[in-house]
C-alpha positions in Angstrom: 28.3 15.6 -6.7 26.1 13.0 -5.2 22.9 12.0 -7.2 19.3 13.2 -6.2 18.7 9.3 -5.2 21.7 8.9 -3.0 20.3 12.6 -1.2 17.0 11.0 -0.9 18.4 7.7 0.7 20.7 9.8 3.0 17.5 12.0 4.0 15.5 9.1 4.7 18.2 7.2 6.7 18.9 10.5 8.9 14.9 10.5 9.7 15.2 6.7 10.6 18.3 7.0 12.5 16.8 10.1 14.4 13.8 8.0 15.6 16.1 4.9 16.3 18.3 7.2 18.5 15.0 8.3 20.3 14.2 4.6 21.1 17.5 4.4 23.0 17.5 7.5 24.6 14.0 6.9 26.0 15.3 4.0 27.8 18.4 5.3 29.2 19.0 5.2 32.8 15.9 2.5 33.2 16.7 -0.5 35.4 16.2 -4.3 34.0 12.8 -4.4 36.4 11.7 -1.1 34.8 12.4 -2.3 31.2 10.1 -5.4 32.2 7.3 -3.4 33.9 4.1 -3.3 32.2 2.5 0.2 32.6 -0.6 0.0 30.3 -3.7 -2.1 30.4 -2.4 -4.2 27.4 0.5 -5.3 29.6 3.4 -4.4 26.9 6.6 -3.5 28.4 9.5 -1.0 27.1 11.6 -4.4 26.5 8.7 -6.1 24.5 8.4 -3.0 22.4 12.3 -2.9 21.6 12.2 -6.7 20.8 9.1 -5.7 18.5 11.1 -3.0 16.8 14.0 -5.4 16.4 12.1 -8.5 14.8 8.9 -7.2 13.5 10.3 -4.1 12.1 14.1 -4.0 11.5 14.5 -7.7 10.7 10.9 -8.2 8.9 11.0 -5.0 6.8 14.5 -4.8 5.7 15.9 -8.3 5.6 12.7 -10.4 4.9 10.8 -8.2 2.6 13.6 -5.9 1.0 16.4 -8.2 1.0 14.3 -11.6 0.7 16.6 -13.2 3.0 15.9 -16.7 3.6 16.5 -16.9 7.1 14.4 -13.9 7.9 11.5 -15.0 5.8 11.7 -18.7 7.2 11.3 -16.6 10.8 8.4 -14.8 9.4 6.7 -18.0 8.0 7.6 -20.2 11.0 6.8 -17.9 13.8 4.0 -18.7 16.4 5.7 -16.3 19.0 4.9 -12.8 19.8 7.7 -10.3 19.8 6.5 -8.2 22.5 6.6 -10.9 25.2 10.1 -11.2 26.2 11.0 -14.2 28.5 13.1 -13.8 31.6 15.6 -15.9 29.8 16.5 -13.1 27.7 18.3 -10.4 29.2 17.5 -6.9 28.6 21.3 -6.3 27.2 20.6 -9.1 24.5 17.4 -7.4 23.6 18.9 -4.2 23.2 22.0 -5.6 21.2 19.7 -7.8 19.1 17.9 -4.3 18.0 21.4 -2.8 17.4 22.5 -5.8 15.3 19.1 -5.7 13.3 19.5 -1.8 12.7 23.1 -2.4 11.5 22.0 -5.0 9.0 19.1 -3.0 7.9 21.5 -0.1 7.0 23.7 -2.4 5.0 20.7 -3.4 2.9 19.3 0.2 2.5 22.8 1.3 1.5 22.8 -1.0 -1.5 18.8 -1.3 -2.2 17.4 0.9 -4.9 14.8 3.2 -3.8 12.5 2.1 -6.7 13.2 -1.6 -6.2 10.1 -3.8 -5.5 10.5 -6.2 -2.5 12.0 -9.1 -3.1 9.3 -11.0 -0.9 5.9 -10.2 -0.1 3.9 -12.1 2.4 0.5 -12.1 0.8 -1.0 -14.4 3.5 -0.1 -11.5 6.2 -1.3 -8.4 4.1 -3.9 -9.6 1.7 -4.3 -6.8 -0.9 -2.4 -4.1 0.9 0.9 -3.6 -0.6 3.9 -1.5 -0.4 5.5 -1.0 -3.8 9.2 -0.1 -3.5 12.1 0.4 -1.1 11.1 4.0 -0.6 7.4 3.2 0.7 8.8 0.6 3.1 11.3 3.2 4.3 8.7 5.8 5.0 6.5 3.0 6.5 9.4 2.1 9.1 10.1 5.8 9.9 6.3 6.4 10.6 6.0 3.2 12.8 9.2 3.7 14.5 8.4 7.4 15.4 5.0 5.9 16.6 6.8 3.7 19.1 9.1 6.4 20.0 6.1 8.3 21.4 4.8 5.1 23.1 8.0 4.7 24.8 8.1 8.3 25.9 4.8 8.0 27.4 5.7 4.8 29.2 8.9 6.3 30.5 7.0 9.3 32.1 4.5 6.8 33.8 7.5 4.6 35.1 9.6 7.4 36.7 8.2 10.7 35.5 10.8 11.6 33.2 9.8 13.7 30.2 11.6 14.0 26.6 12.4 17.7 25.9 11.4 18.8 29.3 14.4 20.9 30.7 15.0 20.2 34.7 16.6 22.8 36.8 
């Protein structure tokens, strides 16, 4: 019989995966030009948002913060770039595949980390006194952030080609 902790982990992961799947669903059928087209005054693109989710959310929170992986921590400390800005040299396929790989690595970390464990690394210089205390809080934070960005992509998609999530067409 699964423990309450493993059931909690499964529930959290199920909710996170539902949001991740919505990200991919919101992009389904868009051409590369549409993925790169800014639709809001801030000029972000759908591809830039996915790159942000890949690097600033999945890689940052799971690989750097929870696992303390030195390569990911080094990327955070040495980064002067903006994940939202995807250069033309990066194909849409490469950005989407990078997101999938970072999700896969995050899932491996989530599967083995105690929900009560404190972060292995915390960037005091980025957050000041704000802090998430354990893996559970980080998972809830990532679910919330991913869900917010899912809504952003739904709105962007409607502006690009009129497609609406959960609207049945005849």
